[in-house]
N, C-alpha and C positions, 0 to 999 in steps of 0.2 A: 556430207555426212561425215566425212574422216574429220573436218572441223568441229562438229558435234560432240565426236568423241574426246577430242584435243582440249576441247573448252572445260569438258568434265574434270580431266587430270590438272589442267593449268590453273583452276579454281580451287582444287583439292591442295596444290602446291602452295597458292596464296594463304589458304587457309590456316595451312599447317606452320608456316612461318612467321604469320602475321600476329602470333600473340605469345608472349615470352613471361611464364610463371614461374621460372627458375627461382629457387629460394622460397618460394611460398610454402607456408605451413602445409605438411601432409594432410590428406582428406581421410578421416576416419572411416575404416572398412567394417563394416557388420559381419556377423557369424556366418553369414551367406553370400559373402564377397561382394556385395553391393555397397555403394557410398551411403554414409548415414550422416546426420546431424545427432550430436552427443554432448550436447551443453545444458546443464542445469544447477542449481544450488542443491549440495549433497551433505547433510549432517549425518555422520556417519561413524561405526566403531567396527573393528575386525569381530566375524563369526567363525569361530571353527568348529566344524561338523554341523550337527542338527540343532536347531533352535528356531525361535518365531517371536515376533515384534508385534503388538497392538498398538494401537492410539487411534483416538477421535481427532476428526477434522472440522470442527463447528464452523469455520470461516474459511473462503478462499477469496478474496478481492484482487481485481486487476485495474491498472490504469496503464494509459495510451496517451502518446504526445499531443496536447492540445495545440501546442506550436514548439518552435525549438528549446525552449526554455521552460514551460510547463507542462505537468501532465493531468489528465483530466480521469475520472471513474469509466471506466468503459467494460465493455465484456468481451472476454477472450475464449471463445468457445472451447478450445483445446487447451487453455490453462490447465496445470496438473500439479495436486499436492496428494501425497501419499506417502507410500512405504516401498521400500526397493531393497533387493538382494541382487547386488552386481560382483562379478568376478574381480574387477579391481577399478579403481578410478582412471584407468587409460579411456580415453574415447575411443569409441567403438567395443570394448569388453561386453562379454555378456551380460544378460539381466533378466529379471523378472521385477513385475512391479503392480502392486493395487492401489488405485488412485480414484482421487473424485476429480470430476473435471468441471469447466467453468460453465459449459452449455450440454454435456453430452452423459451426464450421469456418471455413475461408477464404472470403469474399465480395468481391464486386466491386461497389461500388455508385455510382450517380451519380444526378444531378437529384432526391435525395431518396426518390423513390418507387422507382427500379428497383433491383434485388437481384438478382445471379447469384451462384449458389453453387461454389465452388471445385472442385478433383479430389476425389471422394468416396474416402473409407478412406485417404488419404495424410497424413501429420504433416507438414505444409508450413509451415514457419517462416521460408522465406526469400521475401523478396518483392521485384518490382521493377516500377516505373512507368515508361513510355516515353510521350514527347510526340512529336507529328510533326503540325506543322499543328495542327487542331483535334481530332486523333485521339488518344486517350487508351488506352492498351493496358495491362493488369494481367497480370503473370506470378507463378506461384508453384513453387517449388521444396524438396524434401525433403534435398536433399544439395548442390545448387548447381551440378551436373553438368548435370541434366536437369532443365528448365523447362515448366512447362506452361502455356500460355494460357488465362487465365479469361476476356478479354473484351475487346472493343474499344468504346469510345464515342466519339460526336463532340459536342464541346461549341460549340455554333454560338454565335459573338461572342466567343470565349475571350479574344480580343485578343493582340498580340505578347507582353505579360509577364504573368505570372501567379504567383501565389505556391504554392511548392511545398515539401513536406517533411514531417515525421513528425507524428503526431497520436495523442492518445488521448481517447476519448469512452467516457462510462459513464452510460447512462439510468437512470432509477428503477428501482429492483427491486420488482415484484410482490409484496406480503405480505397475504394475506388479501383482505380488500376494499377495499384498498388499495396506495398505493405509498408507498415512501421512497427518498429520495436515497442514491445511491451515489457510491463514488471507485473509479478503478482504475489503476494503476500497470503500465508497460511497460518491459521493457528491450529496449533497442534496439543490435545490432551490426553490425560489417562495413559500417558506413554509407559508399556511393561513390556520387558523381555524375558526369553525363557530359553536355557540352553547355555552354551558355551560363549558367551560373549566377552570381549576384553573389557578387564576392569577399567575403571578411570573416566575423565569426562569426553564427552563427545566432541568430534571433531568438524569443523563446517570448512566447506571451500567452494568454488565453482570448477564443476568439471567441463574441461573443454573450452577454456578461456582462451586459448591461441589458437583454436581450430578454425577452418575458413568458412564453416558453417554458422559461427556465431556472431551476430552482428553487434553483440556488446549490450549495455544495459542503456536506456536513455539518460540525457542530461540530468544531472543532480541525485542519480540515484545508483546503487549497488546492491550486491547480495550481501546477506548477513542472515547470522541467526542471535536470537536471545532467548534466555532461559530464566524463567521465575517461577517460583513455586510449583515444578514440575510440568508447566506449562512452556511451550515452546513456540516462538513466533519465527518464522523462516519467510526470506523474500529472496526470490529467484526469477531467473529470465533464461531464455533459451528453450530446447526441445530435444528430447530422444524419438527420433523417428527416422524414415528412410529419407535421404536426401532428395530433393526435387530442385527443377532449375531454380526457383527464387531463393531458395536456402543456399546453393551452391552456385551464385552465378558466373564465376570462374571456370566451371566446367565446363568441356566441350561436348558436344554430341556427332554422331554419325551422319546425322541428318546438316548440320552445318559442313563436314568434309565436302559434301557433295552439293554446296550451293550454286555450283556449275551447272546443276541440271536446268535452271530458267535459261541459261542463256545457252544451251545445248537446244533447249525448246525451240528458240527463236531460228536458228539455225534450220532446224528439221522442219520447221513451218514455212519457211522461205522454200527449200526444196521441194516439199511437197506441193505448193501452190504452185510453183513453176512448172512443175511435171506436167500439169494440164492447162494452165492459163497460157505457157509458152506457145502450146498446138493451136488454141485459138487465135491468138496474135498474130502467128505466121500462116494460118491458113491450114497447118498440116494436118488438123483434126479431120478433115476431110477423107487425107489419105488412110488415115487411121480407122475412120468407121466404114470406109468403102473396103479395105482389107477384113475387117473384123465386123459384120453388119451388126452382130449380138451387142448392143450398145451398153448392155448392163455387165456382158463378160469382160467388155474392154474396162469399164470401172472397177470392176472386182480384179481382174488382173493387176491393174495400176495400184490398187489397196492392198494387194498382197505383197507386190514387189517392193512399194515404199515400207509397209509394215515390218517385212522381213528384214530390210537393210537398216533401218532405224534401229531395230530390237538388236540388231548385231554391233550397231554401233555404240548404242547404249551399255550394251554387255560388257564391252570390252574397254570403253572408258569408264564404267563404274569399277568394274574388276580391278583395274590399274590405279584408278584414284583412291579407291579406299584405304589399302595396306599403305598404298606412299604418304597420303595424308596423315593417316594416324601415325604412322612412324615420325615424321616430322613434328606433329602436335607435340606427342610424347616427349621426344627427345628436347622440346622446349618448356618440359615441365608443365604441360597442359594435362589436368585430368580429364580426359574423355569417359562419359558415362559406360559402362560395360555393357556389352550386347551378349547373347548368346552366338553359335555360329549359325542358328537356323535363322534368327533375325539379321543376322549379315547378308546372307543368302538371299532372304526377302527383301531387303532394301537394294541389293544390286539388281535381282530380277525386275524389283518394281520400276526401279528407273529405267531400265530396257523396256519394260511394258509401257510406261508413261510416253516415253519418245515414239512407240509404235503406235499408238492409240491417237497419239497428237498429229502423228502424220495422216492417218486416216482422215481426221476431222480438216484438216489444212487442205487436202486433196479434196473432199468434198465441198470445202467453201468454195476453192477452185473453180471446179465444176458449176458451182450455184451462179458465182459473181463473172466468171469470165474475166476476171481483171486482177493481175497479179495485186495491185496496192489494196485494192478492197478487200480480196480474200486473206491476206496476209494482216492485214490490221484489225480484220475481225477476229481473226483466232487469237491474235497476240491479247487484244482486248479481253476475250473471252477466258483465256488459258494462264496467262503471264500476269495481266492487271491484278486479279485478285491474290495472287501469291505478293506480290509488290504490296499491296495493301494490308494484308495480313502480318507483313512483316514491318508494318510501321509499329512501334511500340505505344504510342499513344492512340492507338485505334480502339473505341469502345468495343468492350469483349464480347457484347452482342452482335456487333457488326462483323468483327471478324470470324465469329462462331457459324454466323450465317452462311457468310461466303464460304467457310470451307464446308458446309452441307450440301448446298444448292447449285453452286457453280461448279464449271471444269477444273477449277482450282483446287476442288475437294479432293483430286487425283494426289495432291503433294502429301497426302496421309500418309504413303507408301514410304515416306523418308522418317516417319514417326519411329521412335526408340524408347520415349521417355513414358512411364507409367504413372497416371494420379494416383494418389491415396486417398480414401475419405478421411483418415484421421490425421492429415495434414491439410489445413489451411492456407491455399496459395492461389495463385494466378495461373489458372491451367487455361492458356490461350495458344491458338498456332504461333504466334509471336514466340512464348516460350518453348514451343516443341510440342506442345498439346492438342492434338486433332479431335474435335467430336465425334468423325467416323472413324471405325477400325481401317487399318490400311487397306484391304482389299475393297470394303464397302466404299471407302473413297474414292478408289480406281473405278469401281462400277459405277460411281456417278458419270464421270468423262466417259466410260466406254458407252454409256447409253445417249450421251451427246453424241458421239461419233458415229453410233449407229443409225442414230436418227438422222445426223446430216447426211449420212451416205444414201439413205433410203431418198429422202428429199431430192439429192444431186441425181440418183437414179430414174426418178419419175421425171424430172426437169431434162435431162439428157434426150428421153424417149420422146418428150413433147415438143422440144424446140428444133430447129433448125442448126445445122452444123455451122 
């Protein structure tokens, strides 16, 4: 059990020192303190004080790679084209935007994590964005005569002068078990501005061109805009959204700091299985049952002792491993997805509960098989093998998701700290750190297996001779 706790610490040390991201560009941080993807093509002018901008978006077309050298027309559901007011062109700066999308109609988004749907069933291609103080209001219309308010947001600390204008973003397209870069082009017409906009020409440029969440443009393409007769054509790539694992692949997670959990589980499984199979091999079980003829009580006593010791070992090991691993990783320039204090406590307690519950499962297997090799192999296959299979990057998402739902390996959801977002198309699989079950729901699956195995072991212990 001491070895189990040490394995958690040793793997945390290895995780902390194995990756060196020193010198990497800084990760953009959004208004809520979380990592964001903030890269798009922006055609803008300064807006001082109150004002409004109106434009139509009659066309939005996307392209995705057919091969390394060529593009083909494709659907990018969250490709975006519309109007935006942004605190500055700095990645991570506050913003509010009204937009048409490739497959989700009109949306109003702000703060990277907030997404509001526009009017349902209306093909709205006319957009308007108004600023009044720190309040930004978005409107949509199908005919220019009847406008529907989509939403109002307040951008605290926006400042007297902001950047406003047109934008196009085109996030990576999900293709099978991976993603590929995309590029989108939008046509804008009927552009009108009201209020205190700076005079002069519109300025175009790629926001966040050097940020780690921007994968660049597909081959032979680039961001650009042209103006002719009051019409704008804007080509862009990237996204404005909360960062997920696929868009920030160099980021680390708390779960990765605790990858030693699977090794600690093997140590706990061996100890728990041997605690009963050794008695059968030596014949000491007869003395045990003679001293305590209540066989269920004997099994329950073993389960309580094993579970308590494994819980303490896991608690101590995880409590030491987490701050140590995080410190080393951050010292090496690795950006670790932030978690709240409550989430960190949940992860540490989850690791301890995971080890304790697996010890009960292994004890039960030992009582059923009465043979060390059979018991250890069975529990390792049931618990650790699903984790290894889920950790294979080319495992089909349907298979890894199924494993994370119905096998004891579902309990590894207690290590989950990442959150999926409906407005970000990505690969949300256990390999990427996204489990289909909530943390304690996944743990409940393992607990159900452990309690069922303990009940079977109790029945067989009563029916069979010692």
